[in-house]
C-alpha positions as CSV (number, residue, x, y, z in Angstrom):
1,X,44.0,-44.7,51.2
2,X,43.6,-42.7,48.2
3,X,41.5,-39.7,49.6
4,X,40.9,-36.2,48.9
5,X,40.7,-33.4,51.2
6,X,37.3,-34.0,52.1
7,X,37.7,-38.0,53.2
8,X,40.8,-37.1,54.9
9,X,38.8,-34.2,57.1
10,X,36.3,-37.4,57.3
11,X,39.0,-39.7,58.1
12,X,40.0,-36.7,60.6
13,X,36.7,-36.6,62.1
14,X,36.3,-40.6,62.3
15,X,39.5,-40.6,64.2
16,X,38.4,-37.7,66.7
17,X,34.9,-39.7,67.6
18,X,36.4,-43.1,68.2
19,X,39.8,-44.8,68.6
20,X,40.4,-48.5,67.7
21,X,41.8,-50.8,70.6
22,X,44.9,-52.4,69.3
23,X,48.3,-53.0,71.3
24,X,51.8,-52.7,70.4
25,X,55.3,-52.0,72.2
26,X,58.0,-48.7,71.6
27,X,61.5,-48.5,72.5
28,X,64.9,-47.4,71.7
29,X,65.9,-46.0,67.9
30,X,69.0,-46.1,65.6
31,X,68.9,-42.4,65.3
32,X,69.5,-41.7,68.8
33,X,66.0,-40.1,69.8
34,X,64.1,-41.3,72.7
35,X,61.1,-43.4,71.7
36,X,59.9,-44.8,75.0
37,X,56.0,-44.1,75.3
38,X,56.4,-41.0,77.4
39,X,58.8,-39.7,75.8
40,X,56.6,-39.7,72.6
41,X,53.9,-38.4,74.3
42,X,56.0,-35.4,75.6
43,X,57.3,-35.0,72.2
44,X,53.8,-34.8,70.7
45,X,52.3,-32.8,73.4
46,X,54.8,-29.6,72.4
47,X,53.1,-29.6,69.1
48,X,51.0,-26.9,67.9
49,X,47.4,-26.9,68.9
50,X,45.8,-26.5,65.3
51,X,42.4,-27.7,64.1
52,X,42.8,-29.1,60.2
53,X,45.5,-27.0,59.1
54,X,47.5,-27.3,55.7
55,X,50.5,-25.8,57.0
56,X,53.2,-27.7,56.3
57,X,55.6,-26.7,59.2
58,X,53.2,-28.0,61.9
59,X,54.4,-31.2,61.6
60,X,58.0,-30.2,62.9
61,X,57.1,-31.3,65.9
62,X,57.0,-34.9,64.9
63,X,60.8,-35.0,63.9
64,X,61.7,-38.2,65.2
65,X,61.5,-41.8,65.2
66,X,58.7,-44.2,66.2
67,X,58.8,-48.1,66.7
68,X,56.5,-50.7,67.1
69,X,54.6,-53.3,65.4
70,X,52.7,-54.3,62.7
71,X,49.0,-55.9,63.0
72,X,50.4,-59.3,62.2
73,X,53.2,-58.8,64.9
74,X,56.3,-57.8,63.0
75,X,58.3,-54.8,64.0
76,X,58.0,-51.5,62.2
77,X,59.3,-48.2,62.5
78,X,58.6,-44.7,61.1
79,X,61.2,-41.8,60.7
80,X,59.6,-38.5,60.5
81,X,62.1,-36.1,58.9
82,X,62.2,-32.3,58.1
83,X,60.0,-30.7,55.5
84,X,57.1,-33.4,55.5
85,X,59.5,-36.5,54.2
86,X,59.3,-40.0,56.1
87,X,61.2,-43.1,56.0
88,X,59.1,-46.2,56.5
89,X,60.6,-49.7,57.1
90,X,58.5,-52.9,57.4
91,X,58.9,-56.4,56.4
92,X,56.4,-55.8,53.9
93,X,57.1,-52.0,53.2
94,X,60.2,-50.0,52.9
95,X,59.7,-46.6,51.8
96,X,61.8,-43.7,51.5
97,X,59.8,-40.3,50.9
98,X,60.0,-36.8,50.2
99,X,57.0,-34.5,49.9
100,X,56.9,-32.9,46.0
101,X,55.3,-29.7,45.2
102,X,51.3,-30.7,45.1
103,X,50.9,-33.4,47.9
104,X,48.2,-33.4,50.1
105,X,48.6,-32.7,53.9
106,X,46.8,-31.7,56.6
107,X,47.7,-31.7,60.4
108,X,45.5,-31.3,63.3
109,X,46.0,-31.3,67.0
110,X,43.6,-30.9,70.1
111,X,44.3,-31.3,74.3
112,X,41.7,-31.0,76.0
113,X,41.6,-32.4,79.7
114,X,44.3,-34.1,79.3
115,X,42.7,-36.0,76.2
116,X,45.2,-35.6,73.3
117,X,44.5,-36.3,69.8
118,X,46.7,-35.7,67.0
119,X,46.2,-36.4,63.0
120,X,48.9,-35.8,60.6
121,X,48.3,-37.7,56.6
122,X,50.7,-36.3,53.8
123,X,50.4,-37.8,50.2
124,X,51.6,-37.7,46.7
125,X,49.8,-36.2,43.8
126,X,47.4,-39.2,42.3
127,X,48.9,-38.4,38.9
128,X,52.1,-39.8,40.0
129,X,52.2,-43.5,38.4
130,X,53.8,-45.0,41.8
131,X,52.8,-42.7,45.1
132,X,52.9,-42.7,48.7
133,X,50.2,-42.1,51.5
134,X,51.2,-41.5,55.4
135,X,48.2,-41.2,57.9
136,X,49.7,-40.6,61.5
137,X,46.7,-40.6,64.5
138,X,47.7,-40.7,67.9
139,X,45.8,-40.6,71.2
140,X,47.2,-39.8,74.8
141,X,46.8,-38.5,78.0
142,X,45.7,-39.0,81.7
143,X,41.9,-39.2,80.5
144,X,42.2,-40.7,77.5
145,X,41.1,-44.5,77.5
146,X,44.2,-46.4,78.5
147,X,43.6,-49.3,76.0
148,X,43.3,-46.9,73.2
149,X,46.8,-44.9,74.1
150,X,48.6,-45.4,70.8
151,X,50.1,-44.1,67.8
152,X,48.6,-45.8,64.4
153,X,50.7,-45.5,61.4
154,X,48.9,-46.3,58.3
155,X,51.4,-46.0,54.8
156,X,50.5,-47.3,51.3
157,X,52.2,-47.7,48.1
158,X,50.0,-47.6,45.2
159,X,50.8,-48.9,41.7
160,X,49.3,-49.4,38.6
161,X,49.4,-52.8,39.3
162,X,49.5,-53.3,43.6
163,X,48.5,-51.6,46.3
164,X,50.2,-52.1,49.3
165,X,49.6,-51.0,53.1
166,X,51.1,-51.5,56.4
167,X,49.7,-50.6,59.7
168,X,52.3,-50.2,62.1
169,X,50.9,-49.1,65.8
170,X,53.4,-47.4,68.6
171,X,52.3,-47.8,72.0
172,X,51.9,-45.0,74.2
């Protein structure tokens, strides 16, 4: 999951070209934000339409909770906070992250003829002893393939000894 700006752009392009078919479930959240599939889609539809920007205020539209399942079927959740901070919880990895100065950040959202695609990525500088990466991708809309309407959240903790990555899927 270690990525440079060019590989982040490549990841974005890959996402925009094809979405994978994973299934998960959504629900309510402890912080009171609505996490039903329709509420999440409505929240993300209000995001600014920007193409591959590093404006770190663009993702404020994502603030709230996202609850789903890991690929192993375990519960997982992401809380998006102000200033590109996040809290991620799963049985395999729990992270509370506040983006430092020098972070790598990419955001993109497009909506064309009821096909919506959003990508948000934030990570720490690779010089930290332990650093974290988050990739948030979403596809939804009336003309988006029904089996692919989802949010895929990939969170990685990278240390000198072990790299741990968890994928969490939220149904839309």
